[in-house]
N, C-alpha and C positions, 0 to 999 in steps of 0.2 A: 871538551876536557877541561877540569881546571887548570887557570894558568900556571900554576905547579902543583905539583902533587903534595897533598897534606902529610904531615907528620907527626906522629901519636907520641906523647909522652910516655915511657916504657912504665914509670912508677906510678903517675895514673892511671894508666890502662890496667895495670896488675889490681890496683885498688879497687877499682872499679868492678873489675869482675872477681875480686874476693867479695864485695858488698851485695853485688847482685845475685851470685851462686848461693850466699847467705840467706837473701832474701828468699829466695825458690825453697831453699831447705825448710825455713818455718815455715812456709804456706803449704807444704808438701807434708808437715809433722802435722798440721791442723788437719789434715782430710780425714773423712770418715769413709766407711767402706763403702757404701751406696754410692760415694761420688766418684769412685773408681770408674764407675760405668756410664758417667754422664758424656753424653757426644760432645765434639768439638766442632769448630767451624771448619776444620782440614779433612773433610772427607768421611771415611768411615772410622775415624781414630775416634776412640774413647778417650779419656783421661789416662786412663791405665796406659793407651800407645803413646801419647804426649808425653808421659813421663820417660816412656823408655826410649824416645827419641831424644830427649834432654840428656839422657842418661849417656847415650852413645856418643852424642855430639862433644858435651862435656868432658867424658871420661876418658874420650881417645887422646886428650892432650899428652898424658906422659909419651905415649907411643909416639905421636906426633915429634916431640923434641929430641927423641931418642932413638930413631930413626937414622939409616945412613942416608945422608944428605945427596941425592941424586946429582950428576951434571945436569946443564942447561941453562936457562935463562931464569931469574928470581920472579916467582908469581906476583904480579901485584894486587891490591886490593881490587881495582875496576876489574883486571881479570878474572880475579875469583867471582865476583857478582856476575859476572859474564857466565862463568862455568856452573853457577849455582841452579841456573834455569835447565840445565841438561842432566842434574842429578836425581832427578825425583823419583824415577822409577827403580836406581838403585838403593835411595834413602827409604823408601817404602819397603822394600824387600827386606832390606837392614833390621827396620823397626818391627815388622812382622816377626821375623826369627830372633829380634831379641826380646821383644812382648812375650812370647812363647815359653821364653825359659826364664829370664830373670824377673820378669814382670807379670807372670800367670798366675802367682798364688795370692794369698790373702795380703790383707793391708800392710800387715807386719815385716811381710816379706819385700813386698814393693816399696816401703820405706826404706829399709834396711838396703837393698840394692840401691836405691837412688841416694843414698847416705856415701855410698862407698863412691859413687861416682863424683860427689862434691867433695870427698876428701883427697880423691885424687887429683880434683884439680888445685885444692888448696896445699898438696904436698909440692907439685910444682911452682905453684905460686910463693910458696915459702922458701925455694931454692934460692940460691944468692943471685941477683941479678947479672952482676958481671958487667965491665965495661966496654962490651963488644957489641956495637951498633949494627954490625952484620950479622948477628945470629941467627939461624935458621931454625924453621919447625918441614915437615914435611908433609903434605896435604895432597889428594890425588895424585900422587906421584911425583909430584912437582916442589921445589922450594919456595918460601916465604920468608920474609923476616919475621922473626919472633914476634915482635909486636904487632905487627899487621895480622898474623894469624890470632891473637891473642883479641883483636880486635873483632874477628869474624867469630871467635866465640861469645863474644859480647854481643853479638846480632842475635845468635841463636838462644842466651839465654834472656836478651829483652823480648825479642821478639815473640818467643813459646810461652813466656812468662804472662803476655799479653792473651796469647792465647788461653791459657790454663785459666787467667782471672774471668775471660768470656765465659769459657763453660762452667764456672762455678758460680757464677753471676755476682762476681765481686764487685764493688762499684770502682775499685781501682787497684791495681797493684803497686807495691811501696818499692818500684823502681829504683836504684842508685840513680843521683841526678848526673854524676858523670858518666854511666852507664848508657844513659840516655842521651846525655850530651854525643857520646863518641859516636853510637847508632846513627842517629839523626844525621850528623855530618857524613858518615862513610856512604850512607844512602841518596844523600844528595849528591856527594862526589860521584858516585855512581851514576844516578840520572845526568849528569852533567857530561859524563864518558858516553853514555847510551845516546844521548842527544844531542851531540856537539853543537856549539853555536852560540849567539849572544842575543835572540831576541825575546826571551822570556827572563825575567828576573824570579828567580825561587827564592821565598822569604819564609824562614821556619825560626823565627824568634822562641829563644834567643841564642840560638845555637849554629843556625846555619844561614849564609846566602852564596846563592850560585848563580850564574848566569849561562842559559841551555837554551839548546832548539833551533834549527837554523833560520837564516832569515837576518833582516838588517840590525846590526850592534848595536844596542845603547850604548852610550859614552860620557852624555852629559844630560841634566836635570830629571825629571822625574820619567822613568822607564814607559814606555806605551805598553808593554805587554809585563803586567806584575801578579804572580801567584802566592799567596799567603797562607800558611795554615799552621798550626801547633803540632810538637814534635810527635805525638802517638798516633794524631790524623794522618802525618807526612811517612811514618815508619807503615801504619796499615796501609796506605796507598802505595807505596812503594813495595809491597812483598803481597799485594794483591787480597789482603784482608778488607779493605773499603773499595767501594766502586765511587769512582769519579764523579758521575752525575748525582749521586745521590749524596754525596759529601758537599757539592757544589749548592745542591738543592738545598740541602740541611743547614747550610752557611757554616760548615765546618771548616770550606775551602773558600777564600775569596779569588777571585781571578777575573780580573778586567784587561782587556784589550783582543785584537781580532786573533792574537796568536797563543793567547794564553790557554786552550783545550789540551791538557797532556793528556787525556785518556790514550791517545796513539802510543806513547812510550812508554806507560804503565802495566803491569809494575817492571821493574828492575832488580829485583833480587827473588829467585825463584825459592 
């Protein structure tokens, strides 16, 4: 686990989420009807189901903020990452239901439904931020610090924007830089929590460096086990979108040292 839990600046997170969701809106407004039926790398989901999932993940933000806060400890980002791997079945069922209602119609209706979700996000982000650092949201029946919860919405918006770009054959998605940075850091920290130790230094320039993996801890000089990659490759590895061996073979990942094979610890976010 990182030596100290990372904190995120509320205003930067809000600005990043606003920019990333508007980038998604722009891409969705450029879709043609035939592209709704394109397959994605997410099992049986087409672009239609992917948009339904994004709509759910982002559009639930107002309800999460307005729900009565339950008793109990605050859920950390590391705890949320751990829970994410248990939610796949429930998420798939919810997406199937949502796709069959608000996202089953023609393109114009799908775009309008997606717009309503993005508008709901913007309505929340336009609320006064306030000065309470302990403000919370409610997710999976637990309390989370509001800014941490907004970081999880950034994860959804960045990871699935990359899925959308892949499905549409786009060369690259126009991610907001601060959104990409926050998601890279969150997933690097989740990896360090998932594989605690100091034997490997994971570098994802220019956004994150963490030490992880059980074994002798590096303290001085050049680390004996180093893994380095770019932000998007790291995000894909951490969420199960990319294969470790193929990424190393294709030089998307540089891994040196006998403990630098991370495939046992991936993915870290379901």
